[in-house]
Backbone as JSON, one array per atom type, in Angstrom:
{
  "sequence": "XXXXXXXXXXXXXXXXXXXXXXXXXXXXXXXXXXXXXXXXXXXXXXXXXXXXXXXXXXXXXXXXXXXXXXXXXXXXXXXXXXXXXXXXXXXXXXXXXXXXXXXXXXXXXXXXXXXXXXXXXXXXXXXXXXXXXXXXXXXXXXXXXXXXXXXXXXXXXXXX",
  "N": [[-311.1, -7.03, -4.85], [-312.35, -8.36, -6.71], [-310.78, -10.59, -7.25], [-311.05, -11.99, -4.88], [-313.85, -12.59, -5.17], [-313.65, -14.37, -7.41], [-312.27, -16.51, -6.3], [-314.04, -17.47, -4.52], [-316.18, -18.15, -6.16], [-314.97, -20.11, -7.62], [-314.6, -22.17, -5.48], [-317.25, -22.68, -4.7], [-318.42, -23.42, -7.16], [-317.41, -25.85, -7.94], [-318.54, -28.09, -6.24], [-321.13, -27.65, -6.91], [-321.22, -28.04, -9.57], [-320.75, -30.7, -9.62], [-322.96, -31.85, -8.33], [-324.79, -31.26, -10.11], [-324.12, -32.81, -12.27], [-324.51, -35.41, -11.14], [-327.32, -35.22, -10.74], [-328.49, -34.52, -13.28], [-326.88, -35.63, -15.33], [-324.44, -35.45, -17.98], [-325.26, -33.16, -19.44], [-326.24, -31.58, -17.45], [-323.97, -31.08, -16.02], [-322.48, -29.69, -17.92], [-324.25, -27.4, -18.34], [-324.06, -26.33, -15.77], [-321.4, -25.8, -15.53], [-321.09, -23.86, -17.5], [-322.75, -21.88, -16.6], [-321.42, -21.25, -14.21], [-319.1, -20.2, -15.22], [-319.86, -17.95, -16.79], [-320.62, -16.23, -14.67], [-318.38, -16.0, -13.32], [-316.75, -14.84, -15.36], [-318.21, -12.37, -15.69], [-318.03, -11.26, -13.0], [-315.16, -10.79, -13.25], [-314.87, -9.0, -15.46], [-316.42, -6.82, -14.31], [-314.81, -6.15, -12.12], [-312.39, -5.35, -13.51], [-313.35, -3.32, -15.07], [-314.13, -1.36, -13.08], [-311.7, -0.99, -11.79], [-310.21, 0.26, -13.84], [-311.84, 2.5, -14.27], [-311.35, 3.81, -11.75], [-308.9, 4.79, -11.99], [-309.18, 6.9, -13.54], [-310.9, 8.75, -12.36], [-312.97, 9.7, -9.57], [-315.65, 10.41, -10.36], [-315.91, 8.81, -12.71], [-316.08, 6.23, -11.79], [-318.6, 5.83, -10.8], [-320.07, 6.16, -13.16], [-319.0, 3.94, -14.68], [-319.78, 1.74, -12.93], [-322.56, 1.8, -13.4], [-322.78, 1.68, -16.12], [-321.53, -0.81, -16.52], [-323.19, -2.51, -15.19], [-325.5, -2.48, -16.66], [-324.32, -3.38, -18.97], [-323.75, -6.09, -18.36], [-326.36, -7.04, -17.79], [-327.28, -7.03, -20.46], [-325.64, -8.82, -21.62], [-326.17, -11.17, -20.23], [-328.78, -11.6, -20.96], [-328.62, -11.97, -23.74], [-326.98, -14.35, -23.69], [-328.92, -16.09, -22.62], [-330.84, -16.06, -24.76], [-329.31, -17.18, -26.9], [-328.29, -19.64, -25.83], [-330.62, -21.24, -25.22], [-331.85, -22.75, -27.28], [-329.95, -24.91, -27.48], [-329.59, -28.21, -27.22], [-327.77, -29.88, -25.82], [-327.38, -28.57, -23.41], [-328.31, -28.45, -20.03], [-330.76, -26.49, -19.1], [-332.05, -25.83, -16.64], [-329.98, -26.57, -14.77], [-327.86, -24.81, -15.43], [-329.08, -22.3, -14.66], [-329.65, -22.59, -12.16], [-327.01, -23.09, -10.99], [-325.61, -20.67, -11.85], [-327.14, -18.82, -10.34], [-326.7, -19.7, -7.66], [-323.96, -19.5, -7.32], [-323.49, -16.83, -7.98], [-324.91, -15.65, -5.92], [-323.35, -16.58, -3.63], [-320.79, -15.41, -4.21], [-321.55, -12.58, -4.07], [-322.35, -12.43, -1.29], [-319.8, -13.02, -0.18], [-318.32, -10.69, -0.98], [-319.85, -8.7, 0.35], [-319.27, -9.38, 2.96], [-316.48, -9.05, 2.99], [-316.32, -6.15, 2.6], [-317.9, -5.16, 4.69], [-316.17, -6.07, 6.78], [-314.0, -4.52, 6.33], [-314.34, -1.52, 6.45], [-312.95, 1.03, 6.06], [-311.95, 0.91, 3.35], [-313.41, 2.18, 1.67], [-313.45, 4.68, 2.32], [-314.16, 8.13, 2.3], [-312.54, 11.26, 1.53], [-312.58, 14.71, 1.6], [-310.6, 16.34, 1.45], [-307.99, 18.52, -0.15], [-305.69, 17.12, -2.65], [-302.29, 17.03, -2.22], [-302.37, 19.8, -2.02], [-303.75, 20.81, -4.05], [-307.03, 20.88, -5.22], [-309.22, 18.18, -6.27], [-310.92, 17.47, -9.43], [-313.48, 16.71, -8.93], [-313.67, 17.29, -6.3], [-313.43, 15.46, -4.59], [-311.38, 13.11, -2.8], [-310.1, 9.85, -2.69], [-309.4, 7.88, 0.18], [-307.67, 5.75, 2.45], [-307.19, 6.27, 4.84], [-308.64, 6.63, 7.9], [-308.41, 8.63, 9.96], [-308.32, 10.99, 8.56], [-309.11, 14.37, 8.17], [-311.53, 16.97, 7.2], [-310.62, 20.0, 5.86], [-311.19, 23.55, 6.28], [-312.85, 25.39, 3.84], [-311.35, 27.8, 1.85], [-311.74, 31.32, 2.13], [-312.25, 32.59, -0.47], [-313.34, 30.49, -1.83], [-315.85, 29.91, -0.74], [-318.98, 31.12, -1.3], [-320.71, 32.4, 0.44], [-319.24, 33.79, 2.31], [-317.85, 35.83, 0.85], [-319.66, 37.63, -0.24], [-320.56, 40.95, -0.11]],
  "CA": [[-312.21, -7.65, -4.39], [-312.73, -9.45, -7.82], [-310.07, -11.85, -6.94], [-311.8, -12.87, -3.68], [-315.1, -13.17, -5.6], [-313.3, -15.39, -8.27], [-311.97, -17.57, -5.52], [-315.34, -17.98, -3.88], [-316.85, -18.76, -7.25], [-314.28, -21.5, -7.87], [-314.76, -22.97, -4.43], [-318.72, -23.03, -4.79], [-318.82, -24.05, -8.59], [-316.88, -27.36, -8.11], [-319.51, -28.96, -5.85], [-322.6, -27.35, -7.69], [-321.14, -28.6, -11.01], [-320.76, -32.23, -9.28], [-324.36, -32.13, -8.0], [-325.55, -31.1, -11.46], [-323.67, -33.86, -13.0], [-325.16, -36.55, -10.62], [-328.71, -35.12, -10.86], [-328.91, -34.38, -14.58], [-325.98, -36.17, -16.21], [-323.46, -34.6, -18.59], [-325.89, -31.92, -19.78], [-326.14, -30.77, -16.16], [-322.44, -30.65, -15.6], [-322.14, -28.71, -18.97], [-325.01, -26.37, -18.06], [-323.68, -25.85, -14.6], [-320.08, -25.13, -15.76], [-321.3, -22.58, -18.31], [-323.29, -20.87, -15.66], [-320.33, -20.73, -13.25], [-318.01, -19.51, -16.08], [-320.52, -16.79, -17.13], [-320.74, -15.48, -13.45], [-316.93, -15.57, -13.02], [-316.41, -13.66, -16.33], [-319.11, -11.11, -15.24], [-317.17, -10.55, -11.85], [-313.81, -10.29, -13.48], [-315.15, -7.87, -16.22], [-316.81, -5.66, -13.56], [-313.55, -5.61, -11.39], [-311.64, -4.76, -14.35], [-313.97, -2.03, -15.41], [-314.06, -0.38, -12.04], [-310.39, -0.64, -11.58], [-309.81, 1.22, -14.83], [-312.57, 3.68, -14.0], [-310.81, 4.42, -10.61], [-307.64, 5.41, -12.41], [-309.56, 8.15, -14.35], [-311.24, 9.64, -11.37], [-314.11, 9.31, -8.77], [-316.92, 10.39, -11.15], [-315.94, 7.7, -13.64], [-316.45, 5.07, -11.05], [-320.21, 5.7, -10.76], [-320.62, 5.6, -14.71], [-318.55, 2.52, -14.92], [-320.56, 0.87, -12.29], [-323.83, 1.86, -13.84], [-322.6, 1.07, -17.41], [-321.09, -2.35, -16.34], [-324.39, -3.32, -14.7], [-326.35, -2.56, -17.89], [-323.68, -4.35, -20.15], [-323.95, -7.51, -17.71], [-327.83, -7.41, -18.15], [-327.46, -7.46, -21.84], [-324.82, -10.18, -22.04], [-326.99, -12.33, -19.64], [-330.02, -11.8, -21.93], [-328.15, -12.51, -25.01], [-326.69, -15.64, -23.52], [-330.14, -16.89, -22.48], [-331.43, -16.33, -26.06], [-328.38, -18.0, -27.62], [-328.2, -21.04, -25.28], [-331.96, -21.8, -25.01], [-332.12, -23.96, -28.22], [-328.87, -25.99, -27.42], [-330.07, -29.33, -26.56], [-326.89, -30.57, -24.88], [-327.24, -27.88, -22.1], [-329.49, -28.59, -19.17], [-331.18, -25.06, -18.77], [-332.21, -25.62, -15.0], [-328.66, -26.66, -14.1], [-327.23, -23.49, -15.78], [-329.78, -21.25, -14.05], [-329.43, -22.8, -10.61], [-325.64, -22.71, -10.68], [-325.38, -19.42, -11.92], [-327.82, -18.12, -9.08], [-326.04, -20.01, -6.32], [-322.52, -18.96, -7.44], [-323.63, -15.29, -7.79], [-325.17, -15.07, -4.41], [-322.21, -16.83, -2.82], [-319.74, -14.35, -4.43], [-321.99, -11.32, -3.6], [-322.17, -12.62, 0.05], [-318.38, -12.87, 0.13], [-318.05, -9.29, -1.19], [-320.43, -7.97, 1.27], [-318.65, -9.72, 4.22], [-315.27, -8.36, 2.8], [-316.46, -4.77, 2.68], [-318.16, -4.94, 6.18], [-315.01, -6.19, 7.61], [-312.94, -3.46, 5.95], [-315.08, -0.29, 5.95], [-312.16, 2.18, 5.61], [-311.56, 0.56, 2.11], [-314.19, 3.08, 0.82], [-313.57, 6.15, 3.28], [-313.98, 9.43, 1.49], [-311.96, 12.46, 2.08], [-312.75, 15.84, 0.7], [-309.34, 17.2, 1.53], [-307.36, 18.51, -1.37], [-304.49, 16.16, -2.68], [-301.15, 17.87, -2.62], [-302.61, 21.29, -1.98], [-304.59, 21.17, -5.29], [-308.32, 20.21, -5.07], [-309.39, 17.38, -7.45], [-311.82, 18.03, -10.25], [-314.68, 16.44, -8.22], [-313.66, 17.67, -5.02], [-313.4, 14.22, -3.46], [-310.3, 12.38, -2.74], [-310.37, 8.61, -1.96], [-308.23, 7.61, 0.98], [-307.91, 4.59, 3.19], [-306.96, 6.92, 6.19], [-309.85, 7.13, 8.64], [-308.21, 9.87, 10.59], [-308.25, 12.14, 7.63], [-310.12, 15.46, 8.35], [-312.0, 17.85, 6.19], [-310.26, 21.25, 6.04], [-312.19, 24.68, 6.07], [-312.64, 26.09, 2.63], [-310.77, 29.2, 1.68], [-312.78, 32.32, 2.02], [-312.76, 32.8, -1.81], [-314.12, 29.36, -2.32], [-317.1, 29.95, -0.03], [-319.61, 32.35, -1.83], [-321.38, 33.01, 1.58], [-318.16, 34.54, 3.01], [-317.25, 36.69, 0.01], [-320.64, 38.52, -0.4], [-320.52, 42.14, 0.72]],
  "C": [[-312.7, -8.58, -5.45], [-312.09, -10.71, -7.53], [-310.63, -12.71, -5.82], [-313.01, -13.54, -4.22], [-314.74, -14.33, -6.54], [-312.89, -16.74, -7.5], [-313.2, -18.32, -4.88], [-316.11, -18.77, -5.0], [-316.36, -20.25, -7.57], [-314.67, -22.5, -6.74], [-316.31, -23.41, -4.45], [-319.02, -23.74, -6.02], [-318.47, -25.47, -8.42], [-318.08, -28.3, -7.41], [-320.88, -28.84, -6.48], [-322.46, -28.08, -8.87], [-321.17, -30.31, -10.81], [-322.21, -32.54, -9.03], [-325.15, -32.05, -9.29], [-325.34, -32.34, -12.32], [-324.4, -35.17, -12.56], [-326.6, -36.34, -10.82], [-329.15, -35.22, -12.43], [-327.86, -34.85, -15.72], [-325.03, -35.17, -16.76], [-323.89, -33.17, -19.0], [-325.97, -30.99, -18.57], [-325.02, -30.22, -15.84], [-322.12, -29.46, -16.64], [-322.84, -27.4, -18.54], [-324.37, -25.71, -16.83], [-322.34, -25.1, -14.66], [-320.11, -23.94, -16.61], [-321.79, -21.54, -17.43], [-322.3, -20.27, -14.74], [-319.18, -19.94, -14.09], [-318.62, -18.15, -16.48], [-320.4, -15.84, -15.99], [-319.29, -15.1, -13.2], [-316.43, -14.61, -14.06], [-317.14, -12.42, -16.03], [-318.42, -10.27, -14.12], [-315.8, -10.09, -12.24], [-313.94, -9.09, -14.46], [-315.45, -6.56, -15.34], [-315.61, -5.18, -12.68], [-312.57, -4.95, -12.21], [-312.05, -3.41, -14.75], [-313.93, -0.98, -14.29], [-312.76, -0.09, -11.72], [-309.82, 0.31, -12.71], [-310.52, 2.5, -14.53], [-311.9, 4.47, -12.77], [-309.49, 5.2, -10.91], [-307.98, 6.78, -13.1], [-310.08, 9.14, -13.39], [-312.56, 9.11, -10.61], [-315.51, 9.28, -9.65], [-316.98, 9.27, -12.19], [-316.23, 6.39, -12.94], [-317.99, 4.81, -11.08], [-320.66, 5.48, -12.17], [-320.11, 4.35, -14.94], [-319.37, 1.52, -14.21], [-321.94, 0.69, -12.92], [-323.73, 1.19, -15.34], [-322.26, -0.47, -17.42], [-322.26, -3.12, -16.0], [-325.34, -3.43, -15.91], [-325.66, -3.36, -18.97], [-323.86, -5.74, -19.49], [-325.33, -7.92, -18.04], [-327.92, -7.85, -19.58], [-326.77, -8.61, -22.19], [-325.69, -11.33, -21.46], [-328.18, -12.6, -20.53], [-329.64, -12.33, -23.2], [-327.74, -13.96, -24.76], [-327.92, -16.58, -23.29], [-330.78, -17.19, -23.88], [-330.56, -17.34, -26.88], [-328.26, -19.49, -27.11], [-329.55, -21.88, -25.14], [-332.11, -22.96, -25.97], [-330.85, -25.09, -28.21], [-329.46, -27.07, -26.57], [-329.17, -30.14, -25.5], [-326.8, -29.94, -23.53], [-328.46, -28.02, -21.34], [-329.75, -27.21, -18.56], [-331.3, -25.06, -17.13], [-330.92, -25.7, -14.4], [-327.93, -25.4, -14.35], [-327.8, -22.37, -14.97], [-329.37, -21.37, -12.54], [-327.99, -22.6, -10.23], [-325.27, -21.4, -10.8], [-326.0, -18.63, -10.66], [-326.96, -18.46, -7.84], [-324.57, -19.53, -6.29], [-322.51, -17.45, -7.35], [-324.07, -14.82, -6.49], [-324.06, -15.41, -3.55], [-321.02, -15.74, -3.07], [-320.34, -13.0, -3.93], [-321.93, -11.4, -1.97], [-320.73, -12.38, 0.5], [-317.94, -11.43, 0.06], [-318.58, -8.44, -0.14], [-319.59, -8.07, 2.67], [-317.2, -8.87, 4.16], [-315.34, -6.72, 3.07], [-316.89, -4.36, 4.16], [-317.04, -5.22, 7.12], [-313.88, -5.16, 7.47], [-313.61, -2.27, 5.63], [-314.29, 0.9, 5.39], [-311.73, 2.03, 4.24], [-312.11, 1.71, 1.15], [-314.27, 4.49, 1.6], [-313.28, 7.16, 2.18], [-313.49, 10.59, 2.15], [-312.02, 13.61, 1.12], [-311.46, 16.86, 0.59], [-308.57, 17.34, 0.37], [-306.05, 17.65, -1.41], [-303.34, 17.04, -3.14], [-301.43, 19.36, -2.7], [-303.61, 21.69, -3.2], [-305.95, 20.31, -5.12], [-308.44, 19.37, -6.47], [-310.58, 18.03, -8.25], [-313.29, 17.87, -9.65], [-314.78, 16.95, -6.92], [-313.51, 16.68, -4.05], [-312.07, 13.48, -3.77], [-310.54, 11.0, -1.95], [-309.24, 8.33, -1.13], [-308.54, 6.4, 1.75], [-307.47, 5.05, 4.73], [-308.23, 7.25, 6.84], [-309.62, 8.24, 9.61], [-308.19, 11.08, 9.89], [-309.43, 13.1, 8.11], [-310.37, 16.39, 7.19], [-311.42, 19.36, 6.59], [-311.3, 22.29, 5.78], [-311.99, 25.07, 4.76], [-312.07, 27.4, 2.8], [-311.84, 30.18, 1.55], [-313.32, 32.72, 0.48], [-313.45, 31.65, -2.33], [-315.54, 29.24, -1.75], [-317.92, 31.26, -0.54], [-320.29, 33.04, -0.72], [-320.54, 34.03, 2.36], [-317.6, 35.78, 2.26], [-318.33, 37.84, -0.47], [-320.62, 39.78, 0.49], [-321.69, 42.47, 1.66]]
}
């Protein structure tokens, strides 16, 4: 998903940088280029972080998503503070380009997920006969069914 977002970012960033160059000159092109690069870097970092977390387990995905979101917010804030005094960068071009490119990438991701909903299908069936630590198994098989729990696993059935 991050690859498709990076492709959209590249396709949208080129004309936005061109428009910024025409409207605000070289400072506008520089600002827009930095804005597009920051957004592309954030999407790549987010994709890599979630991919790494998926190898660990389902509970790590949620922690990585939240932690990655907070990290991106801190990086954006740091970049705003560091780049504000630089005279060569046209600030409005940077902000407009970053916003346009980010919205385009998010729209592309939403369209991808809505066209392929089984990508995130959850199956609580045990994997290979052994339940996972979280009790959740990610699968792309929409016909997967949930088995009945064993009597010893259900406290309501084991009470005398």
